[in-house]
VEXDREN-2710 file (C-alpha; in Angstrom, 1 decimal):
% VEXDREN-2710
k/r/px/py/pz
1/MET/135.7/60.5/97.2
2/SER/139.3/61.8/96.8
3/VAL/140.1/65.3/97.4
4/SER/141.5/65.7/94.0
5/SER/138.3/65.0/92.2
6/SER/136.5/67.3/94.3
7/PRO/135.8/70.7/93.1
8/SER/138.0/73.4/94.7
9/ALA/136.8/75.9/96.8
10/SER/138.0/78.4/94.2
11/ASP/135.9/76.8/91.4
12/ALA/132.6/76.8/93.8
13/TYR/133.0/80.7/94.6
14/ASP/133.6/81.3/90.8
15/ASP/130.3/79.3/90.0
16/ALA/128.3/80.9/92.3
17/VAL/129.7/84.3/91.5
18/ALA/128.7/83.6/87.5
19/SER/125.2/82.2/89.0
20/PHE/124.3/85.4/90.8
21/VAL/125.6/87.6/87.8
22/ALA/123.1/85.4/85.9
23/PHE/120.4/85.5/87.6
24/TRP/120.9/89.6/88.2
25/GLY/120.9/90.2/85.0
26/GLU/117.7/88.2/83.9
27/MET/116.1/89.9/86.8
28/ALA/116.9/93.3/85.9
29/SER/115.8/92.9/82.6
30/GLN/112.3/92.2/83.8
31/TRP/112.3/95.5/85.5
32/GLY/113.0/96.9/82.2
33/ILE/116.8/97.9/83.1
34/ASN/119.9/96.7/80.7
35/ARG/120.9/93.0/81.2
36/THR/124.6/93.9/80.7
37/MET/124.4/96.9/82.7
38/ALA/122.8/94.7/85.5
39/GLN/125.2/92.0/85.1
40/ILE/128.5/94.4/85.2
41/HIS/127.1/95.9/88.7
42/ALA/126.8/92.1/89.4
43/ARG/130.2/90.9/88.7
44/LEU/131.6/94.5/90.4
45/PHE/129.1/93.9/93.1
46/CYS/130.8/90.4/94.1
47/ALA/134.4/91.6/93.5
48/ASP/136.8/91.8/96.3
49/ALA/138.9/94.5/94.5
50/PRO/138.3/96.9/92.1
51/MET/138.2/95.7/88.3
52/ASN/139.3/97.6/85.2
53/THR/137.5/97.4/81.6
54/ASP/139.7/94.8/80.8
55/GLU/138.8/92.2/83.5
56/ILE/135.2/92.9/83.6
57/MET/135.3/92.5/79.6
58/GLU/136.8/89.3/80.2
59/ALA/134.7/88.0/83.1
60/LEU/131.4/88.7/81.0
61/ASP/132.7/87.8/77.3
62/ILE/131.7/91.3/76.1
63/SER/133.0/93.6/73.8
64/ARG/134.9/97.0/75.2
65/GLY/132.2/99.3/73.8
66/ASN/129.7/97.7/75.2
67/ALA/131.5/97.4/78.4
68/ASN/132.3/101.3/78.1
69/MET/128.9/102.2/77.5
70/ASN/127.4/100.4/80.4
71/LEU/130.1/101.5/82.9
72/ARG/129.2/104.9/81.9
73/SER/125.8/104.3/82.7
74/LEU/126.5/102.5/85.8
75/CYS/128.6/105.7/86.9
76/GLU/125.6/107.9/86.1
77/TRP/123.4/105.8/88.4
78/GLN/126.0/106.3/90.9
79/LEU/126.2/102.6/91.4
80/VAL/129.7/102.3/90.5
81/SER/132.4/104.4/91.2
82/LYS/135.7/105.2/88.7
83/MET/139.2/105.3/90.3
84/ARG/143.0/105.1/89.5
85/MET/145.1/102.7/90.9
86/PRO/148.8/103.1/91.6
87/ASP/151.2/102.2/88.7
88/SER/148.6/102.1/86.3
89/ARG/147.2/104.0/83.5
90/LYS/143.9/102.2/83.5
91/ASP/140.5/103.1/84.8
92/TYR/139.1/100.6/87.5
93/TYR/135.8/100.5/88.7
94/GLN/134.2/99.6/92.0
95/ALA/130.4/98.8/93.1
96/ASP/128.7/100.6/96.0
97/THR/128.0/97.5/98.3
98/ASN/125.3/99.6/100.3
99/VAL/122.0/97.5/99.4
100/TRP/120.1/100.6/100.8
101/ARG/121.7/103.1/98.4
102/ILE/121.3/100.9/95.5
103/THR/117.5/100.7/95.9
104/ALA/117.4/104.2/96.6
105/ARG/119.2/104.8/93.6
106/ILE/117.3/102.4/91.3
107/ILE/114.3/104.1/92.6
108/GLU/115.3/107.7/91.6
109/GLU/116.5/106.7/88.2
110/ARG/113.7/104.3/87.2
111/GLN/111.4/107.2/88.1
112/ARG/113.1/110.1/86.5
113/ARG/113.7/107.5/83.1
114/GLU/110.4/106.2/83.3
115/LEU/107.6/107.6/85.0
116/GLN/108.4/111.4/84.4
117/PRO/108.5/111.1/80.8
118/VAL/105.2/109.1/80.7
119/ARG/103.4/111.7/82.6
120/THR/104.6/114.7/80.6
121/GLN/103.6/112.9/77.1
122/LEU/100.1/112.1/78.9
123/GLU/99.9/115.5/79.8
124/GLY/100.9/116.5/76.3
125/TYR/98.2/114.6/74.6
126/ARG/95.7/115.9/77.2
127/THR/96.5/119.5/76.1
128/GLU/96.0/118.6/72.4
129/LEU/92.7/117.9/72.8
130/PRO/90.0/120.2/71.1
131/ASP/88.3/122.6/73.6
132/VAL/84.9/123.0/71.3
133/GLY/83.2/121.4/68.6
134/THR/80.3/119.9/67.9
135/PRO/78.0/118.1/70.7
136/ALA/79.2/114.7/69.4
137/SER/82.8/115.5/69.1
138/THR/82.5/117.2/72.5
139/ALA/81.3/114.3/74.3
140/ARG/84.0/112.0/72.5
141/THR/86.7/114.7/73.6
142/ASP/85.7/114.6/77.1
143/MET/85.6/110.7/77.2
144/LEU/89.3/110.8/76.0
145/HIS/90.0/113.7/78.5
146/GLU/89.1/111.8/81.3
147/ARG/90.6/108.7/80.4
148/LEU/93.4/110.4/80.1
149/ASP/93.4/111.7/83.6
150/ALA/92.9/108.6/84.9
151/LEU/96.1/107.5/83.5
152/ILE/97.9/110.6/84.7
153/GLU/96.8/109.9/88.2
154/LEU/97.9/106.3/88.1
155/ILE/101.5/107.7/87.3
156/GLU/100.9/110.4/90.2
157/ALA/100.4/107.8/92.5
158/PHE/103.1/105.8/91.6
159/GLU/105.4/108.9/91.9
160/SER/103.8/109.6/95.5
161/VAL/104.5/106.1/96.6
162/SER/108.4/106.5/95.6
163/GLU/108.6/110.0/97.1
164/VAL/107.1/108.5/100.6
165/LEU/109.5/105.4/100.3
166/LEU/112.4/106.7/98.9
167/PRO/113.4/108.9/102.1
168/LEU/113.0/105.7/104.4
169/VAL/115.2/103.6/101.8
170/GLN/117.9/105.9/101.9
171/ARG/117.7/106.1/105.8
172/ASN/117.7/102.5/106.0
173/ASP/114.5/103.1/108.1
174/THR/113.6/99.5/108.3
175/ASP/111.2/99.9/111.7
176/THR/109.0/102.6/109.2
177/LEU/108.9/100.5/106.3
178/GLU/107.9/97.4/108.2
179/GLN/105.1/99.8/109.6
180/LEU/104.1/100.8/106.5
181/VAL/103.7/97.7/105.2
182/GLN/101.5/96.4/108.1
183/MET/99.6/99.4/107.2
184/ALA/99.1/98.8/103.6
185/ARG/98.0/94.8/104.6
186/MET/95.8/96.3/107.0
187/VAL/93.7/98.7/104.5
188/ALA/93.6/95.8/101.8
189/ALA/92.2/93.5/104.2
190/GLN/89.7/96.2/105.4
191/SER/88.7/97.0/101.7
192/THR/88.4/93.4/100.5
193/PRO/84.4/92.4/100.3
194/PRO/83.5/89.8/102.7
195/ARG/82.8/86.4/101.1
196/ASP/79.4/85.7/100.0
197/ALA/77.4/82.8/101.8
198/HIS/77.6/81.1/98.2
199/ASP/81.4/80.8/98.3
200/HIS/81.4/78.9/101.4
201/ASP/78.3/76.9/100.8
202/GLY/77.7/76.9/97.0
203/ASN/74.1/77.4/97.6
204/ASP/71.9/79.0/100.2
205/ASP/69.4/76.6/99.4
206/THR/71.1/73.9/100.9
207/GLN/70.9/75.8/104.6
208/SER/67.2/75.6/104.7
209/GLY/67.1/72.3/102.8
210/SER/64.3/73.3/100.2
211/PRO/65.2/74.7/96.9
212/SER/64.0/78.5/96.1
213/SER/62.5/80.6/93.0
214/PRO/65.0/83.2/92.0
215/ASN/62.6/85.9/94.4
216/GLY/63.6/83.9/97.0
217/ALA/59.9/82.6/97.8
218/PRO/59.8/78.5/98.2
219/HIS/60.0/76.7/94.7
220/PRO/56.4/75.6/94.0
221/SER/57.6/71.8/93.7
222/ALA/58.5/72.4/97.6
223/SER/54.9/73.2/98.2
224/ASN/53.4/70.5/96.5
225/ALA/55.9/68.1/98.1
226/SER/54.6/69.3/101.7
227/SER/51.0/69.0/100.6
END
């Protein structure tokens, strides 16, 4: 194959960036993060120099309004910083490339924007429940109260996990994070119930060689066969 017919290194680089940007947007959308916002961040993450709004619009084929809105959000999340360049009146943007800070900011923002409002809303619904009533209505209220409490406790558990992990992520404390993962695996293994003998052999009777009745006693047919 001639050199002229093979793709250039520049084309290969651009293709790799485009694939990464598309993947990052798809992955982020599954986390509940705006796809275009994630794609802009990914494109800036790959850039070797700050980019202005026009360059971002052209690279991602998006409108100016869409670009401005998502760039504003990225700046609010502190994932992207805005700057001015010499001899230019345009605003330029540069992504934070420290993956630990990026992860920490996403954890913080998702907790603030998603978990905390859900917990507040659930607590409001619980407060609206009546305190007194007929025995039937009281029982129904108690039932719903317990179910809402269970949901609130679940949200609080997620928040607690985030609060514990966040300082470790911010400090790039990989050693402690690995220790926590190992501890979590040990706890999960200890809390898993042992597999029953049925899971291994399919039926206990195959070990004794004779069928059994439901109460564990030998089946009558087995006695008849032996007599």
